[in-house]
C-alpha positions in Angstrom: 4.5 -55.2 83.0 3.2 -52.6 85.5 -0.2 -52.4 87.0 -2.7 -50.4 84.9 -5.0 -48.3 87.0 -7.2 -45.7 85.2 -10.7 -45.7 86.8 -12.2 -43.4 84.2 -11.6 -46.0 81.4 -14.0 -48.4 83.1 -17.0 -46.1 82.2 -18.8 -45.9 78.9 -17.3 -43.2 76.7 -20.3 -40.9 76.3 -21.7 -40.2 79.8 -23.9 -37.3 78.4 -26.4 -39.9 77.1 -27.3 -40.7 80.7 -29.5 -38.7 83.0 -27.8 -36.4 85.6 -28.3 -38.8 88.6 -26.8 -41.7 86.6 -23.8 -39.6 85.5 -23.3 -38.3 89.1 -23.4 -41.9 90.4 -20.9 -43.2 87.8 -18.5 -40.3 88.4 -18.7 -41.1 92.2 -17.8 -44.7 91.3 -14.6 -43.6 89.6 -13.8 -41.2 92.5 -14.2 -44.1 95.0 -12.0 -46.4 92.9 -9.3 -43.6 92.7 -9.4 -43.0 96.4 -9.8 -46.5 97.8 -7.8 -48.6 95.4 -5.1 -46.2 94.1 -2.4 -48.1 96.1 -4.0 -51.5 96.1 -1.9 -53.7 93.8 -4.7 -56.3 93.7 -6.9 -53.9 91.7 -6.3 -52.9 88.0 -8.5 -51.6 85.2 -9.0 -52.1 81.5 -11.5 -50.6 79.1 -15.0 -51.2 80.6 -13.8 -53.4 83.5 -12.2 -53.4 87.0 -10.1 -56.5 87.8 -9.7 -57.6 91.4 -6.9 -60.2 92.0 -7.9 -62.6 94.8 -7.6 -66.2 95.9 -10.1 -68.9 96.6 -8.8 -71.6 98.9 -5.3 -70.8 98.0 -6.0 -70.8 94.2 -5.5 -67.5 92.5 -8.5 -66.0 90.8 -9.4 -62.7 89.2 -12.8 -61.1 89.6 -13.8 -58.9 86.7 -16.4 -56.3 87.4 -18.0 -55.6 84.0 -18.7 -51.9 84.5 -19.7 -51.0 80.9 -21.9 -54.1 80.5 -23.6 -53.5 83.9 -24.3 -49.9 82.9 -25.6 -50.9 79.5 -28.0 -53.4 81.2 -28.7 -51.1 84.2 -32.5 -51.6 84.1 -32.3 -55.4 84.7 -31.3 -55.2 88.4 -27.9 -57.0 88.2 -24.2 -56.4 88.4 -22.3 -58.5 85.9 -19.1 -60.1 87.4 -16.8 -62.9 86.0 -14.3 -64.9 87.9 -11.3 -66.3 86.1 -9.3 -69.2 87.5 -6.9 -71.9 86.5 -7.6 -75.6 87.2 -4.9 -78.0 88.5 -4.2 -79.2 85.0 -3.6 -75.6 83.8 -6.9 -74.9 82.0 -8.1 -71.3 82.2 -11.8 -71.1 83.2 -14.2 -68.2 83.2 -17.5 -68.2 85.1 -19.9 -65.3 84.8 -22.3 -64.4 87.6 -25.0 -61.8 87.7 -25.3 -60.5 91.3 -28.7 -59.0 92.2 -28.9 -55.3 93.0 -31.8 -53.0 93.8 -32.9 -51.3 90.6 -33.9 -48.3 92.8 -30.3 -47.7 93.7 -28.2 -45.7 91.1 -26.0 -48.0 89.1 -22.7 -46.3 90.2 -23.7 -46.7 93.8 -24.2 -50.5 93.3 -20.8 -50.7 91.6 -19.3 -48.9 94.6 -21.0 -51.3 97.0 -19.5 -54.3 95.2 -16.0 -52.8 95.1 -16.2 -52.1 98.9 -17.4 -55.6 99.7 -14.4 -56.9 97.8 -12.1 -54.5 99.7 -13.5 -55.7 103.0 -12.8 -59.3 102.0 -16.5 -60.2 102.6 -17.4 -60.9 98.9 -17.2 -64.7 99.2 -19.2 -64.8 102.4 -21.8 -62.1 101.7 -22.6 -63.0 98.1 -23.3 -66.8 98.0 -23.1 -67.2 94.2 -19.5 -65.9 94.1 -18.0 -68.8 96.2 -19.6 -71.4 93.9 -18.4 -69.6 90.8 -14.9 -69.3 92.1 -14.9 -73.0 92.9 -16.1 -73.9 89.3 -13.5 -71.6 87.8 -10.7 -73.3 89.6 -12.1 -76.8 89.0 -12.8 -77.4 92.7 -16.5 -78.4 92.5 
């Protein structure tokens, strides 16, 4: 099966219910995804989410940026992210992490920041809770 990459499907369906700055910020998020990750096979999309394929200490993991859930809870100052990994015995684990963000920054801008931290490869070193979550997801705690 081929890679699915449709940045617009990550957003809530009715953007008109949001104020203009929020709509603009969310549209910018999809533009950045389109430009920066179009040819990056590690990144795919599904309804409401962006999936980033990665590894943690040689173990494959997938980071799920929950775009729609983060937008729905935009007033709480967090970006919702899950990490999915497989333990040595083959069990599939999912750990969910809420990464703090400044509530004064538009939600789409915060989502862009997280995507770019992933692209730079600094997500595990710059966001301390992610490394621990990835270790738990792969059974390496």
